[in-house]
N, C-alpha and C positions, 0 to 999 in steps of 0.2 A: 609813966606819963611819960608821954611824945606828943612834941605841938611842930607842928607844919604852916602853912602861911595857903590863906583861901582869897578868892576874893570874887562877891559876891555884888554883878553887879548889874541888874535887873529886879521885880519887883519875883518876878515870880523864881527870879531862879531863889530869893530868902525863903519862899515857899516851898518850894524842891528841896531846898536846904534841910531847911526843919524837919520834914513831912521825912525823908535821910534817918536825923540824928534822934528823931522820936523813935526809931526802929531798936535801937538798942538800949541794954542795960546801964548806959559810962556812966557817969560826967564828963558832958563834953562844954571848957568855958572857949570866950569868944575878949578876944581880949583889943584894943585900939590903945594905942595909948596911954594911959594911966588908967586909963576905965577896963570892966570885965563884965559881961555879963555870962549868962546861959543859954548856952547854944540854941535852950532850946524851947527857947522867947521869941518868938517877934514882935515882938514890940520893944524884949530888951536889941532886937542885930540889930530894930531899927534909932534905933538913939548912938549909937554909932555911923563912924565916920565912914562910910563905901566905898571913897573914892580913891582909899587904895588897898592897900592888902590887909584882908585883916588871921591875926595868930589863933590859928585855934589852938588848945588844947584839952584832950581826953585823961583825962585818973582811970587808967588802967594801966594795963599791960597787953594785950592781947590786945592789940586797935584797929590788922590788917584786914579783915570785911571789911571793918566803915570805913577809913580807907579809901584804900577798893571802890565805898560806893563813893565818893565823895569826891572822885577824881577830878570829874568835870570840872569841881570847884578850887581843886590845885593850883592856886598860884606860879 
C-alpha cells in the first residue's frame, strides 16, 4: 500500500484522473478528512473538498506505473 497527496483543481482534472486510474486493476481510494471514496468514482470525488490536497492510497505493491501516469496531479 502506498500513499501520496494529489490536487484536482478543475472538472477536467477529475475526468482525466478517473480515466487514468480506471486503466489499472488496482484498488485506489481518495481521502479528505474522515471521508474515503473510491478513486474510480467521479461522483465520489466530487463529494470531497477539492480545495485542499487529497490523499490517494493505492492498495498494491507495484504502483510505479500508476504514480508515473498521475505525476501531473501529485501535490
